[in-house]
py3Dmol code that shows the C-alpha trace and the ligand (Angstrom):
import py3Dmol

protein = """\
ATOM      1  CA  MET A   1     127.012 -64.742 259.880  1.00  0.00           C
ATOM      2  CA  LYS A   2     127.933 -63.827 263.436  1.00  0.00           C
ATOM      3  CA  LEU A   3     125.633 -60.828 263.845  1.00  0.00           C
ATOM      4  CA  LYS A   4     122.586 -61.712 261.774  1.00  0.00           C
ATOM      5  CA  ASP A   5     119.673 -59.309 262.402  1.00  0.00           C
ATOM      6  CA  LYS A   6     121.540 -57.495 265.202  1.00  0.00           C
ATOM      7  CA  LYS A   7     121.241 -53.715 265.456  1.00  0.00           C
ATOM      8  CA  ALA A   8     124.214 -51.431 265.973  1.00  0.00           C
ATOM      9  CA  ILE A   9     125.224 -47.794 266.325  1.00  0.00           C
ATOM     10  CA  VAL A  10     128.724 -46.794 265.198  1.00  0.00           C
ATOM     11  CA  THR A  11     129.906 -43.249 265.851  1.00  0.00           C
ATOM     12  CA  GLY A  12     132.130 -41.655 263.205  1.00  0.00           C
ATOM     13  CA  GLY A  13     131.435 -44.157 260.441  1.00  0.00           C
ATOM     14  CA  THR A  14     132.419 -42.157 257.354  1.00  0.00           C
ATOM     15  CA  ARG A  15     136.140 -42.788 257.175  1.00  0.00           C
ATOM     16  CA  GLY A  16     139.026 -44.905 258.386  1.00  0.00           C
ATOM     17  CA  ILE A  17     138.372 -47.337 261.217  1.00  0.00           C
ATOM     18  CA  GLY A  18     134.699 -46.350 261.661  1.00  0.00           C
ATOM     19  CA  LYS A  19     133.909 -46.991 257.996  1.00  0.00           C
ATOM     20  CA  ALA A  20     135.631 -50.408 258.181  1.00  0.00           C
ATOM     21  CA  ILE A  21     133.555 -51.217 261.284  1.00  0.00           C
ATOM     22  CA  VAL A  22     130.301 -50.309 259.495  1.00  0.00           C
ATOM     23  CA  TYR A  23     131.168 -52.599 256.561  1.00  0.00           C
ATOM     24  CA  GLU A  24     132.457 -55.411 258.762  1.00  0.00           C
ATOM     25  CA  LEU A  25     129.299 -55.422 260.921  1.00  0.00           C
ATOM     26  CA  ALA A  26     127.104 -55.267 257.801  1.00  0.00           C
ATOM     27  CA  SER A  27     128.991 -58.193 256.243  1.00  0.00           C
ATOM     28  CA  GLU A  28     128.085 -60.223 259.348  1.00  0.00           C
ATOM     29  CA  GLY A  29     124.369 -59.468 258.828  1.00  0.00           C
ATOM     30  CA  CYS A  30     124.093 -56.564 261.271  1.00  0.00           C
ATOM     31  CA  ASN A  31     121.884 -53.502 260.628  1.00  0.00           C
ATOM     32  CA  VAL A  32     123.780 -50.288 261.317  1.00  0.00           C
ATOM     33  CA  VAL A  33     123.106 -46.635 262.102  1.00  0.00           C
ATOM     34  CA  PHE A  34     126.326 -44.623 261.913  1.00  0.00           C
ATOM     35  CA  THR A  35     127.031 -40.987 262.635  1.00  0.00           C
ATOM     36  CA  PHE A  36     128.957 -38.449 260.604  1.00  0.00           C
ATOM     37  CA  HIS A  37     130.138 -34.997 261.570  1.00  0.00           C
ATOM     38  CA  SER A  38     131.050 -33.248 258.314  1.00  0.00           C
ATOM     39  CA  SER A  39     131.319 -35.935 255.587  1.00  0.00           C
ATOM     40  CA  HIS A  40     127.717 -35.922 254.353  1.00  0.00           C
ATOM     41  CA  GLU A  41     128.586 -37.121 250.831  1.00  0.00           C
ATOM     42  CA  ALA A  42     130.723 -40.015 252.098  1.00  0.00           C
ATOM     43  CA  ALA A  43     127.899 -41.037 254.426  1.00  0.00           C
ATOM     44  CA  LYS A  44     125.447 -41.265 251.514  1.00  0.00           C
ATOM     45  CA  VAL A  45     127.850 -43.481 249.522  1.00  0.00           C
ATOM     46  CA  ILE A  46     128.185 -45.893 252.462  1.00  0.00           C
ATOM     47  CA  GLU A  47     124.390 -45.965 252.975  1.00  0.00           C
ATOM     48  CA  ALA A  48     123.956 -46.989 249.343  1.00  0.00           C
ATOM     49  CA  ASP A  49     126.166 -50.058 249.920  1.00  0.00           C
ATOM     50  CA  ALA A  50     123.523 -51.557 252.252  1.00  0.00           C
ATOM     51  CA  GLU A  51     121.995 -53.395 249.287  1.00  0.00           C
ATOM     52  CA  LYS A  52     125.201 -55.388 248.757  1.00  0.00           C
ATOM     53  CA  PHE A  53     124.933 -56.787 252.277  1.00  0.00           C
ATOM     54  CA  GLY A  54     121.149 -57.157 252.483  1.00  0.00           C
ATOM     55  CA  VAL A  55     120.986 -55.106 255.694  1.00  0.00           C
ATOM     56  CA  LYS A  56     119.984 -51.573 256.666  1.00  0.00           C
ATOM     57  CA  ILE A  57     122.755 -48.971 256.797  1.00  0.00           C
ATOM     58  CA  LEU A  58     121.574 -45.492 257.780  1.00  0.00           C
ATOM     59  CA  SER A  59     123.485 -42.352 258.684  1.00  0.00           C
ATOM     60  CA  ILE A  60     122.701 -39.372 260.885  1.00  0.00           C
ATOM     61  CA  LYS A  61     124.615 -36.150 261.437  1.00  0.00           C
ATOM     62  CA  ALA A  62     125.719 -35.914 265.059  1.00  0.00           C
ATOM     63  CA  ASP A  63     128.496 -34.315 267.054  1.00  0.00           C
ATOM     64  CA  ALA A  64     129.996 -36.840 269.480  1.00  0.00           C
ATOM     65  CA  SER A  65     130.463 -34.125 272.096  1.00  0.00           C
ATOM     66  CA  SER A  66     126.723 -33.317 272.213  1.00  0.00           C
ATOM     67  CA  PHE A  67     124.531 -35.336 274.574  1.00  0.00           C
ATOM     68  CA  LYS A  68     121.427 -34.115 272.706  1.00  0.00           C
ATOM     69  CA  ASP A  69     122.859 -35.485 269.453  1.00  0.00           C
ATOM     70  CA  ALA A  70     123.544 -38.813 271.159  1.00  0.00           C
ATOM     71  CA  GLU A  71     119.916 -39.026 272.346  1.00  0.00           C
ATOM     72  CA  LYS A  72     118.744 -38.097 268.833  1.00  0.00           C
ATOM     73  CA  THR A  73     120.939 -40.831 267.307  1.00  0.00           C
ATOM     74  CA  VAL A  74     119.699 -43.514 269.698  1.00  0.00           C
ATOM     75  CA  SER A  75     116.035 -42.538 269.055  1.00  0.00           C
ATOM     76  CA  PHE A  76     116.722 -42.656 265.306  1.00  0.00           C
ATOM     77  CA  ALA A  77     118.265 -46.138 265.625  1.00  0.00           C
ATOM     78  CA  LEU A  78     115.404 -47.453 267.759  1.00  0.00           C
ATOM     79  CA  GLU A  79     112.808 -46.100 265.317  1.00  0.00           C
ATOM     80  CA  ASN A  80     114.543 -47.343 262.172  1.00  0.00           C
ATOM     81  CA  LEU A  81     116.182 -50.574 263.329  1.00  0.00           C
ATOM     82  CA  GLY A  82     113.717 -51.553 266.049  1.00  0.00           C
ATOM     83  CA  GLY A  83     116.289 -52.103 268.805  1.00  0.00           C
ATOM     84  CA  LEU A  84     119.905 -51.696 269.815  1.00  0.00           C
ATOM     85  CA  ASP A  85     122.284 -54.588 270.535  1.00  0.00           C
ATOM     86  CA  ILE A  86     125.700 -53.084 269.836  1.00  0.00           C
ATOM     87  CA  LEU A  87     127.206 -49.646 270.451  1.00  0.00           C
ATOM     88  CA  VAL A  88     130.623 -48.846 268.992  1.00  0.00           C
ATOM     89  CA  ASN A  89     132.097 -45.592 270.286  1.00  0.00           C
ATOM     90  CA  ASN A  90     134.602 -44.901 267.535  1.00  0.00           C
ATOM     91  CA  ALA A  91     134.386 -41.148 266.720  1.00  0.00           C
ATOM     92  CA  GLY A  92     137.575 -39.392 267.669  1.00  0.00           C
ATOM     93  CA  ILE A  93     139.756 -36.405 266.913  1.00  0.00           C
ATOM     94  CA  ASN A  94     143.255 -35.250 267.735  1.00  0.00           C
ATOM     95  CA  LYS A  95     144.670 -31.746 268.119  1.00  0.00           C
ATOM     96  CA  ASP A  96     148.294 -32.488 268.883  1.00  0.00           C
ATOM     97  CA  ASN A  97     150.756 -30.081 270.446  1.00  0.00           C
ATOM     98  CA  LEU A  98     153.351 -30.016 273.168  1.00  0.00           C
ATOM     99  CA  LEU A  99     151.769 -29.075 276.487  1.00  0.00           C
ATOM    100  CA  LEU A 100     153.592 -25.747 276.553  1.00  0.00           C
ATOM    101  CA  ARG A 101     151.802 -24.785 273.337  1.00  0.00           C
ATOM    102  CA  MET A 102     148.500 -26.626 273.819  1.00  0.00           C
ATOM    103  CA  SER A 103     145.537 -24.254 274.100  1.00  0.00           C
ATOM    104  CA  GLU A 104     142.728 -24.748 276.587  1.00  0.00           C
ATOM    105  CA  ASP A 105     140.297 -24.905 273.642  1.00  0.00           C
ATOM    106  CA  ASP A 106     142.226 -27.761 272.022  1.00  0.00           C
ATOM    107  CA  PHE A 107     142.350 -29.654 275.310  1.00  0.00           C
ATOM    108  CA  ASP A 108     138.596 -29.244 275.844  1.00  0.00           C
ATOM    109  CA  ALA A 109     137.662 -30.096 272.238  1.00  0.00           C
ATOM    110  CA  VAL A 110     139.526 -33.416 272.303  1.00  0.00           C
ATOM    111  CA  ILE A 111     138.234 -34.442 275.747  1.00  0.00           C
ATOM    112  CA  ASN A 112     134.677 -33.510 274.741  1.00  0.00           C
ATOM    113  CA  ALA A 113     134.638 -35.378 271.431  1.00  0.00           C
ATOM    114  CA  ASN A 114     136.612 -38.446 272.537  1.00  0.00           C
ATOM    115  CA  LEU A 115     135.832 -39.026 276.224  1.00  0.00           C
ATOM    116  CA  LYS A 116     132.560 -37.194 276.817  1.00  0.00           C
ATOM    117  CA  GLY A 117     131.384 -38.680 273.515  1.00  0.00           C
ATOM    118  CA  VAL A 118     131.709 -42.156 275.026  1.00  0.00           C
ATOM    119  CA  PHE A 119     129.718 -41.037 278.085  1.00  0.00           C
ATOM    120  CA  ASN A 120     127.045 -39.432 275.865  1.00  0.00           C
ATOM    121  CA  TYR A 121     126.365 -42.508 273.726  1.00  0.00           C
ATOM    122  CA  THR A 122     126.651 -44.986 276.597  1.00  0.00           C
ATOM    123  CA  LYS A 123     124.199 -43.010 278.711  1.00  0.00           C
ATOM    124  CA  ALA A 124     121.781 -42.532 275.809  1.00  0.00           C
ATOM    125  CA  SER A 125     121.875 -46.279 274.942  1.00  0.00           C
ATOM    126  CA  ILE A 126     121.986 -47.957 278.312  1.00  0.00           C
ATOM    127  CA  LYS A 127     118.290 -47.873 279.269  1.00  0.00           C
ATOM    128  CA  GLN A 128     117.384 -49.797 276.130  1.00  0.00           C
ATOM    129  CA  MET A 129     120.124 -52.367 276.767  1.00  0.00           C
ATOM    130  CA  MET A 130     119.183 -52.716 280.449  1.00  0.00           C
ATOM    131  CA  ASN A 131     115.532 -53.269 279.590  1.00  0.00           C
ATOM    132  CA  GLN A 132     116.379 -55.967 277.054  1.00  0.00           C
ATOM    133  CA  ARG A 133     119.000 -57.409 279.468  1.00  0.00           C
ATOM    134  CA  SER A 134     121.658 -57.641 276.805  1.00  0.00           C
ATOM    135  CA  GLY A 135     124.121 -55.402 275.040  1.00  0.00           C
ATOM    136  CA  LYS A 136     127.656 -55.050 273.731  1.00  0.00           C
ATOM    137  CA  ILE A 137     129.496 -51.767 274.110  1.00  0.00           C
ATOM    138  CA  ILE A 138     132.862 -51.393 272.398  1.00  0.00           C
ATOM    139  CA  ASN A 139     134.971 -48.295 272.919  1.00  0.00           C
ATOM    140  CA  ILE A 140     137.871 -47.374 270.659  1.00  0.00           C
ATOM    141  CA  SER A 141     140.785 -46.240 272.799  1.00  0.00           C
ATOM    142  CA  SER A 142     144.409 -46.159 271.615  1.00  0.00           C
ATOM    143  CA  VAL A 143     147.823 -47.675 272.285  1.00  0.00           C
ATOM    144  CA  VAL A 144     148.948 -44.251 273.521  1.00  0.00           C
ATOM    145  CA  ALA A 145     146.506 -44.579 276.441  1.00  0.00           C
ATOM    146  CA  LEU A 146     148.775 -47.395 277.660  1.00  0.00           C
ATOM    147  CA  SER A 147     152.171 -46.042 276.632  1.00  0.00           C
ATOM    148  CA  GLY A 148     151.767 -42.245 276.778  1.00  0.00           C
ATOM    149  CA  ASN A 149     152.933 -40.039 273.909  1.00  0.00           C
ATOM    150  CA  ALA A 150     154.648 -36.659 273.886  1.00  0.00           C
ATOM    151  CA  GLY A 151     152.649 -33.987 272.064  1.00  0.00           C
ATOM    152  CA  GLN A 152     149.296 -35.678 272.667  1.00  0.00           C
ATOM    153  CA  ALA A 153     148.433 -34.990 276.325  1.00  0.00           C
ATOM    154  CA  ASN A 154     144.813 -34.127 275.467  1.00  0.00           C
ATOM    155  CA  TYR A 155     144.358 -37.162 273.201  1.00  0.00           C
ATOM    156  CA  VAL A 156     146.165 -39.558 275.568  1.00  0.00           C
ATOM    157  CA  ALA A 157     144.103 -38.315 278.545  1.00  0.00           C
ATOM    158  CA  SER A 158     140.888 -38.846 276.567  1.00  0.00           C
ATOM    159  CA  LYS A 159     141.898 -42.356 275.479  1.00  0.00           C
ATOM    160  CA  ALA A 160     143.110 -43.365 278.967  1.00  0.00           C
ATOM    161  CA  GLY A 161     139.852 -41.947 280.339  1.00  0.00           C
ATOM    162  CA  ILE A 162     137.979 -44.250 277.962  1.00  0.00           C
ATOM    163  CA  ILE A 163     139.744 -47.279 279.496  1.00  0.00           C
ATOM    164  CA  GLY A 164     138.753 -46.235 283.015  1.00  0.00           C
ATOM    165  CA  PHE A 165     135.208 -45.516 281.845  1.00  0.00           C
ATOM    166  CA  THR A 166     135.066 -48.943 280.151  1.00  0.00           C
ATOM    167  CA  LYS A 167     136.023 -50.774 283.343  1.00  0.00           C
ATOM    168  CA  ALA A 168     133.591 -48.802 285.539  1.00  0.00           C
ATOM    169  CA  ALA A 169     130.718 -49.316 283.102  1.00  0.00           C
ATOM    170  CA  ALA A 170     131.611 -53.024 282.727  1.00  0.00           C
ATOM    171  CA  LYS A 171     131.212 -53.457 286.494  1.00  0.00           C
ATOM    172  CA  GLU A 172     127.951 -51.470 286.602  1.00  0.00           C
ATOM    173  CA  PHE A 173     126.237 -53.392 283.816  1.00  0.00           C
ATOM    174  CA  ALA A 174     127.715 -56.902 284.068  1.00  0.00           C
ATOM    175  CA  SER A 175     124.746 -58.283 285.996  1.00  0.00           C
ATOM    176  CA  ARG A 176     122.442 -57.150 283.169  1.00  0.00           C
ATOM    177  CA  ASN A 177     124.345 -59.203 280.600  1.00  0.00           C
ATOM    178  CA  ILE A 178     125.828 -56.059 279.050  1.00  0.00           C
ATOM    179  CA  THR A 179     129.543 -56.283 278.271  1.00  0.00           C
ATOM    180  CA  VAL A 180     131.734 -53.208 277.910  1.00  0.00           C
ATOM    181  CA  ASN A 181     135.169 -53.568 276.349  1.00  0.00           C
ATOM    182  CA  ALA A 182     137.794 -51.368 274.727  1.00  0.00           C
ATOM    183  CA  ILE A 183     140.126 -51.800 271.783  1.00  0.00           C
ATOM    184  CA  ALA A 184     143.497 -50.081 271.773  1.00  0.00           C
ATOM    185  CA  PRO A 185     144.651 -49.812 268.154  1.00  0.00           C
ATOM    186  CA  GLY A 186     148.267 -49.058 267.365  1.00  0.00           C
ATOM    187  CA  PHE A 187     149.329 -47.281 264.175  1.00  0.00           C
ATOM    188  CA  ILE A 188     146.493 -47.805 261.656  1.00  0.00           C
ATOM    189  CA  THR A 189     146.395 -46.406 258.135  1.00  0.00           C
ATOM    190  CA  THR A 190     143.635 -43.714 258.065  1.00  0.00           C
ATOM    191  CA  ASP A 191     143.284 -39.965 257.466  1.00  0.00           C
ATOM    192  CA  MET A 192     144.356 -39.424 261.084  1.00  0.00           C
ATOM    193  CA  THR A 193     147.761 -41.036 260.521  1.00  0.00           C
ATOM    194  CA  ASP A 194     148.135 -39.875 256.890  1.00  0.00           C
ATOM    195  CA  ARG A 195     148.678 -36.384 258.322  1.00  0.00           C
ATOM    196  CA  LEU A 196     152.067 -37.480 259.727  1.00  0.00           C
ATOM    197  CA  ASN A 197     155.046 -36.643 257.522  1.00  0.00           C
ATOM    198  CA  GLU A 198     157.225 -39.402 255.964  1.00  0.00           C
ATOM    199  CA  LYS A 199     159.909 -39.049 258.632  1.00  0.00           C
ATOM    200  CA  GLN A 200     157.364 -39.486 261.418  1.00  0.00           C
ATOM    201  CA  LYS A 201     155.826 -42.502 259.652  1.00  0.00           C
ATOM    202  CA  GLU A 202     159.250 -44.168 259.210  1.00  0.00           C
ATOM    203  CA  ALA A 203     160.096 -43.565 262.867  1.00  0.00           C
ATOM    204  CA  MET A 204     156.794 -45.136 263.908  1.00  0.00           C
ATOM    205  CA  LEU A 205     157.259 -48.111 261.557  1.00  0.00           C
ATOM    206  CA  SER A 206     160.703 -48.848 262.978  1.00  0.00           C
ATOM    207  CA  LEU A 207     159.094 -49.390 266.402  1.00  0.00           C
ATOM    208  CA  ILE A 208     156.524 -51.954 265.213  1.00  0.00           C
ATOM    209  CA  PRO A 209     157.755 -55.570 265.675  1.00  0.00           C
ATOM    210  CA  MET A 210     155.452 -56.775 262.868  1.00  0.00           C
ATOM    211  CA  LYS A 211     157.104 -54.167 260.572  1.00  0.00           C
ATOM    212  CA  ARG A 212     153.903 -52.902 259.009  1.00  0.00           C
ATOM    213  CA  ILE A 213     151.126 -50.439 259.679  1.00  0.00           C
ATOM    214  CA  GLY A 214     147.745 -51.906 260.673  1.00  0.00           C
ATOM    215  CA  LEU A 215     144.619 -51.897 258.518  1.00  0.00           C
ATOM    216  CA  PRO A 216     141.238 -50.494 259.598  1.00  0.00           C
ATOM    217  CA  SER A 217     139.739 -53.916 258.827  1.00  0.00           C
ATOM    218  CA  GLU A 218     142.013 -55.499 261.457  1.00  0.00           C
ATOM    219  CA  VAL A 219     140.453 -53.276 264.106  1.00  0.00           C
ATOM    220  CA  ALA A 220     136.966 -53.869 262.666  1.00  0.00           C
ATOM    221  CA  LYS A 221     137.339 -57.664 262.934  1.00  0.00           C
ATOM    222  CA  THR A 222     138.152 -57.280 266.628  1.00  0.00           C
ATOM    223  CA  VAL A 223     134.972 -55.219 266.993  1.00  0.00           C
ATOM    224  CA  THR A 224     132.995 -58.098 265.456  1.00  0.00           C
ATOM    225  CA  PHE A 225     134.572 -60.512 267.930  1.00  0.00           C
ATOM    226  CA  LEU A 226     133.598 -58.289 270.879  1.00  0.00           C
ATOM    227  CA  ALA A 227     130.107 -57.716 269.429  1.00  0.00           C
ATOM    228  CA  SER A 228     129.430 -61.415 268.891  1.00  0.00           C
ATOM    229  CA  GLU A 229     128.704 -64.333 271.213  1.00  0.00           C
ATOM    230  CA  ASP A 230     132.318 -65.485 270.652  1.00  0.00           C
ATOM    231  CA  SER A 231     133.266 -63.027 273.423  1.00  0.00           C
ATOM    232  CA  SER A 232     130.346 -63.811 275.745  1.00  0.00           C
ATOM    233  CA  TYR A 233     132.457 -64.014 278.949  1.00  0.00           C
ATOM    234  CA  ILE A 234     134.756 -61.037 278.244  1.00  0.00           C
ATOM    235  CA  THR A 235     134.020 -57.695 279.898  1.00  0.00           C
ATOM    236  CA  GLY A 236     136.070 -54.733 281.145  1.00  0.00           C
ATOM    237  CA  GLU A 237     138.907 -55.836 278.865  1.00  0.00           C
ATOM    238  CA  VAL A 238     141.234 -53.804 276.659  1.00  0.00           C
ATOM    239  CA  ILE A 239     142.347 -55.626 273.516  1.00  0.00           C
ATOM    240  CA  SER A 240     145.423 -54.279 271.762  1.00  0.00           C
ATOM    241  CA  VAL A 241     145.509 -54.401 267.967  1.00  0.00           C
ATOM    242  CA  ASN A 242     148.962 -52.973 267.473  1.00  0.00           C
ATOM    243  CA  GLY A 243     151.413 -55.314 265.704  1.00  0.00           C
ATOM    244  CA  GLY A 244     153.338 -55.627 268.969  1.00  0.00           C
ATOM    245  CA  ILE A 245     154.322 -51.963 269.307  1.00  0.00           C
ATOM    246  CA  TYR A 246     153.318 -52.027 272.977  1.00  0.00           C
ATOM    247  CA  MET A 247     153.073 -55.237 275.045  1.00  0.00           C
TER     248      MET A 247
END
"""
ligand_1 = """\
48
NAP
P 139.552 -40.532 261.001
O 139.964 -41.252 259.780
O 140.097 -39.169 261.259
O 137.952 -40.513 261.095
C 137.329 -39.907 262.187
C 135.857 -40.206 262.178
O 135.268 -39.543 263.315
C 135.146 -39.677 260.959
O 134.090 -40.548 260.617
C 134.587 -38.331 261.425
O 133.389 -37.923 260.759
C 134.256 -38.646 262.873
N 134.256 -37.452 263.704
C 135.225 -36.522 263.828
N 134.853 -35.587 264.716
C 133.626 -35.930 265.158
C 132.707 -35.371 266.067
N 132.972 -34.239 266.750
N 131.524 -35.983 266.253
C 131.229 -37.126 265.589
N 132.055 -37.709 264.713
C 133.238 -37.113 264.509
O 139.960 -41.374 262.324
P 140.420 -42.899 262.491
O 141.883 -42.942 262.362
O 139.577 -43.791 261.676
O 140.100 -43.104 264.037
C 138.904 -43.701 264.499
C 139.057 -43.938 265.985
O 140.193 -44.771 266.238
C 139.310 -42.653 266.787
O 138.678 -42.717 268.035
C 140.811 -42.659 266.958
O 141.204 -41.911 268.073
C 141.071 -44.142 267.131
N 142.435 -44.552 266.844
C 142.979 -44.388 265.605
C 144.292 -44.823 265.388
C 144.957 -44.695 264.047
O 146.151 -45.033 263.941
N 144.281 -44.251 263.000
C 145.025 -45.402 266.425
C 144.434 -45.541 267.661
C 143.138 -45.133 267.864
P 133.409 -36.906 259.485
O 134.112 -37.636 258.380
O 131.971 -36.653 259.205
O 134.166 -35.692 259.944
"""
view = py3Dmol.view(width=600, height=400)
view.addModel(protein, "pdb")
view.setStyle({"model": 0}, {"cartoon": {"style": "trace"}})
view.addModel(ligand_1, "xyz")
view.setStyle({"model": 1}, {"stick": {}})
view.zoomTo()
view.show()
């Protein structure tokens, strides 16, 4: 087990990539607090699976865009897990539209949940990690942060902002043995991508050299790598998990 007795927070752990990350960390012996926003029932089902892994899995309702909620989540994790070794900033939303039609509210909502969310949880966690002189922060960005994408200016800006934030934070905390890295997933099968129609999915698939859509578990395994000692000398890096769609 690569993460035996480690303690982690995962934001947005109820579905898709976040849920796969919770299970993957737990399967490596890690205790996990994860947040949910609206899926209370799903969160309870995941909590109940803790027994299978012999670890603690606990959920807490929290809005990624709220700094108060981030502080509440970190306090909850410290009280219930007794420490914090790993932070995975996964929670994310999209509200796609062409710029001409994009409302100010939709721009703000996406930046606040996706980019400010990363600031909120990093800031709320960092004192603990600095005091213990160790920590692993993993931020979920996106391939579109590297390539751009029409109809997603708010989402792309938030995900590109996460890469800049990751590099700045990596430099600030490197001397404290805290690594900060990002993952840029490509097209991964989750609720977020299920909303695309068949024509959009086929168009996307035709661009992927590996000719298949990625699995949440393939992103989650990269999180484990970045959370474990296997990546001890990697910081400020962006790892693509995208089947070759962008190189
Ligand atoms: P998803 O299936 O739509 O799940 C989103 C998760 O985020 C859910 O757990 C949801 O909780 C939570 N969430 C939503 N709004 C929130 C808020 N305001 N505060 C806290 N939590 C919130 O998404 P996904 O596809 O797994 O994506 C996960 C991450 O990967 C996101 O950052 C996304 O941008 C990124 N990503 C995804 C893809 C892809 O192809 N799927 C590609 C690149 C990057 P509730 O269930 O409680 O609402």
